[in-house]
N, C-alpha and C positions, 0 to 999 in steps of 0.2 A: 802473660795476658796479651792478647793482640791489641792493635791500636784502637779499633772500634770499641771493644769492651772497656779498655782503659779510659777512653774519652767519655763514655757513658758513666763510668764510675765517678770521674771527677765532676761531671755535671750534677749527678745526684748528690754528691758530697757538698757541692756549692749551694744548691737549692736548700738542702736540709740544714746546712749551717746558717744560712740567712734566716730561715724560718725559726730555728732554735734561738738565734740571737734576738730576733724581733719579739718572740714570745717572752724571752727573758727580760727584755727592756720593758715590755708591757707589764709583766709581773712585778718588776722592780718599782714601777710607778704606782702600783696598787698595794704595796705592802702595808701601809698604815690605814687600812680600811676597817669599816665597822663589821666585826664578825659576831658581835653579841646581839645586834638588833636594836640597841637603844640609841643609835645615832652618835655615839661617842666612841672614837677609836680607843682600842684597848691599851691603856697606859702600862699596866703591869708587865706586859709582854714585850716591852721595848728592847730588852736585851736579846730576845728571840728574834725580833725583827732585824737587828743588826747581824745576827748569825745568818739569817736567811739572805740578807742583802749581800754579804760577803760570798756566799755560795753562788748566788745568781750572777754576781759580777764576774766570778771565776768562770762560770759556764759561758757567759756572753763573750768574755775575752778569748777563751779557747775556741768558741764558734767563729769569732772574727778571724782568728789566726788560720783556722781550717778553711774558711771562705776565701781568704786572701791567697793561701797556698794553692787551693784548687783552682781559683781563677787564673793564677799564673800558669798552672799546668794546662788549662784549657786554651788560653789565648796565646800561648807561646808558640 
């Protein structure tokens, strides 16, 4: 890969990683929302919420690592 294409790749990876991380954090903040329409968060699904939270935290962590690595590649 030549230098220009490589630089563009790392920029795209940086931006997409930041967007995925931000979306994941937003989703994480809204896990305990009302999906039944009665104004009460769904209590029986709390185990499912924790499963989703672990998955989201994993994706956010990997996105942060990818963003840091691509930032190093860009600004080095």
